[in-house]
C-alpha positions as CSV (number, residue, x, y, z in Angstrom):
1,T,21.3,43.8,-9.2
2,A,19.1,40.8,-10.0
3,V,15.4,41.6,-9.6
4,D,12.5,39.1,-9.4
5,M,10.4,40.0,-12.4
6,E,7.1,39.0,-10.7
7,T,7.5,40.8,-7.4
8,G,10.1,43.5,-8.2
9,E,12.1,42.3,-5.2
10,D,15.9,42.7,-5.2
11,L,17.4,39.2,-5.1
12,Y,21.2,39.8,-5.0
13,Y,23.9,42.2,-6.1
14,S,27.3,42.2,-7.7
15,E,30.3,43.2,-5.7
16,D,31.2,46.9,-5.9
17,L,32.7,47.7,-9.2
18,P,35.2,50.5,-10.0
19,G,33.9,53.6,-11.9
20,E,31.6,56.4,-11.2
21,A,28.5,55.8,-9.0
22,D,26.0,57.3,-11.4
23,Q,25.8,54.6,-14.1
24,E,24.7,56.0,-17.4
25,G,26.3,53.6,-19.9
26,P,24.4,51.1,-22.0
27,M,23.9,47.4,-21.1
28,A,23.4,44.4,-23.4
29,V,22.8,40.7,-22.8
30,N,23.7,38.1,-25.4
31,P,21.7,34.9,-26.0
32,E,23.9,32.9,-23.5
33,G,23.0,35.4,-20.7
34,I,26.4,37.2,-20.7
35,I,25.8,40.8,-19.5
36,F,28.0,43.5,-21.0
37,F,28.2,47.0,-19.6
38,R,30.6,49.8,-19.2
39,R,31.1,51.7,-16.0
40,D,31.2,55.5,-16.4
41,G,34.8,56.5,-16.6
42,G,35.9,52.9,-16.3
43,D,36.1,49.4,-17.8
44,L,33.8,47.4,-19.9
45,F,32.6,44.3,-18.0
46,A,31.3,40.9,-19.1
47,V,29.5,39.1,-16.3
48,K,27.3,36.0,-15.9
49,D,24.5,35.6,-13.5
50,N,25.1,32.4,-11.5
51,G,21.7,32.4,-9.7
52,S,22.9,33.9,-6.5
53,G,25.4,36.4,-7.7
54,F,27.4,37.6,-10.7
55,N,30.7,36.2,-11.9
56,I,33.0,38.6,-13.8
57,L,34.1,36.8,-16.9
58,W,36.5,39.5,-18.2
59,T,37.1,43.3,-18.3
60,Y,38.3,45.5,-21.1
61,T,39.9,48.9,-20.6
62,P,38.9,51.2,-23.5
63,V,41.5,53.5,-25.1
64,N,38.8,56.1,-25.5
65,M,37.3,56.8,-22.1
66,S,34.5,59.0,-23.5
67,L,31.9,59.3,-20.7
68,F,28.6,59.6,-22.5
69,I,29.0,58.3,-26.0
70,F,29.8,54.6,-25.7
71,N,27.6,52.1,-27.4
72,F,27.8,48.5,-28.4
73,A,25.8,45.7,-30.0
74,I,25.6,41.9,-29.9
75,D,26.4,40.0,-33.1
76,P,24.5,36.9,-34.1
77,D,27.1,34.7,-32.4
78,G,26.8,36.5,-29.1
79,N,30.1,38.5,-29.4
80,L,30.3,42.1,-28.6
81,L,30.7,44.9,-31.2
82,M,32.1,48.2,-29.8
83,L,33.8,51.4,-30.9
84,D,37.2,52.2,-29.4
85,N,40.1,54.3,-30.5
86,G,38.3,55.2,-33.8
87,R,37.6,51.7,-35.0
88,L,34.8,49.2,-34.7
89,F,35.9,46.0,-32.9
90,R,34.5,42.6,-32.3
91,L,35.3,41.2,-28.8
92,N,35.1,37.5,-28.1
93,R,32.2,36.9,-25.7
94,N,34.1,34.3,-23.7
95,D,37.4,36.1,-23.0
96,G,37.2,39.7,-24.3
97,S,39.9,39.2,-26.9
98,K,39.8,41.3,-30.1
99,M,38.6,39.1,-32.9
100,D,38.5,41.6,-35.8
101,S,38.1,45.3,-36.6
102,T,37.3,47.7,-39.3
103,Q,39.8,49.4,-41.5
104,V,37.9,52.6,-41.1
105,S,39.5,54.5,-38.2
106,N,37.6,57.8,-37.9
107,M,34.7,56.6,-35.7
108,S,35.4,58.0,-32.2
109,T,31.8,57.7,-31.2
110,G,28.7,56.2,-32.6
111,R,25.6,54.0,-32.4
112,I,25.8,50.4,-33.7
113,I,23.1,48.0,-34.9
114,V,23.3,44.6,-36.6
115,G,20.9,43.6,-39.4
116,A,19.3,40.2,-39.8
117,D,21.9,39.5,-42.5
118,S,24.7,40.3,-40.0
119,V,25.6,43.5,-41.7
120,V,26.9,46.0,-39.1
121,Y,25.6,49.6,-39.3
122,V,27.2,52.5,-37.5
123,N,26.0,56.1,-37.0
124,T,29.2,58.0,-36.1
125,T,27.0,60.7,-34.5
126,E,28.9,63.1,-36.7
127,G,26.7,62.8,-39.7
128,T,28.2,59.7,-41.3
129,Y,26.8,56.3,-41.6
130,H,28.7,53.1,-42.5
131,A,27.6,49.6,-43.4
132,F,30.2,46.9,-42.8
133,S,30.3,43.2,-43.9
134,P,29.7,40.7,-41.1
135,D,33.5,40.1,-40.7
136,L,34.1,43.9,-40.5
137,Q,36.7,43.7,-43.3
138,T,34.7,45.4,-46.0
139,T,33.0,48.7,-46.0
140,L,29.8,48.1,-48.0
141,W,28.9,51.8,-48.2
142,S,29.4,55.1,-46.4
143,I,27.1,58.1,-46.6
144,T,27.0,61.5,-45.2
145,S,23.7,62.7,-44.0
146,T,22.7,66.4,-43.7
147,N,19.9,65.8,-41.3
148,G,22.0,66.0,-38.1
149,N,21.3,62.6,-36.5
150,Y,23.8,62.8,-33.7
151,Y,22.2,60.8,-30.9
152,A,19.9,58.1,-32.2
153,G,21.0,54.9,-33.8
154,P,19.7,53.8,-37.1
155,A,16.6,51.6,-37.2
156,L,16.4,48.6,-39.6
157,S,13.3,47.2,-41.2
158,K,13.0,43.5,-42.2
159,E,13.3,44.6,-45.9
160,G,16.8,45.9,-45.3
161,I,15.9,49.5,-45.2
162,M,17.8,51.7,-42.7
163,V,15.7,54.6,-41.3
164,V,17.3,57.6,-39.7
165,C,15.7,60.6,-38.0
166,G,17.7,63.6,-37.0
167,A,17.4,67.3,-36.4
168,G,14.7,69.2,-38.3
169,T,11.5,67.6,-39.7
170,T,12.8,64.9,-42.0
171,I,13.1,61.1,-41.8
172,K,15.4,59.5,-44.4
173,A,15.4,55.9,-45.5
174,Y,18.3,54.1,-47.3
175,Q,18.4,50.6,-48.8
176,Y,21.5,48.6,-49.6
177,Y,20.9,46.7,-52.9
178,N,23.0,43.6,-52.8
179,V,22.1,40.5,-54.6
180,H,22.0,37.5,-52.2
181,A,22.1,33.9,-53.2
182,P,19.0,31.9,-52.2
183,V,19.2,30.3,-48.7
184,A,17.4,27.1,-47.8
185,D,15.0,27.4,-44.8
186,F,13.8,23.9,-43.8
């Protein structure tokens, strides 16, 4: 549904989409305005608002049809990062094709976040955190946390510190120390 932000009025709707009626999955919008969402028990959709309706750009049928734990993130180029069949994939924003994936294959569920340096972080919701290079080909580090952070995604500070909070009364912070070459900023 497109909603007028000033009045709260419904402007127009998409066509009926397959999947369960009670939509609980996450949504994300990239800088180009492509809307990504997954229908409960169904496909992942990429749609574009055309000003009077929504055009479906592509759909992706996940191998893992897990109902509640399905999260994704947008990379700096506007492509979609998502977990499916144990791996982290990057899907092309324009056609849904798989661009690359991690070699790590034990991430059936998780929360994903992308840092300002394009490093991709995943909380597997099973007590393990991974940091992957921007091209997903290198595991920068993996840690196992004992604080039981099963539902929340990691938070990132501008200094490159990842903060996690889980069961119990502790908050933990981790920093990846990687020497970066200077970057000109004109």
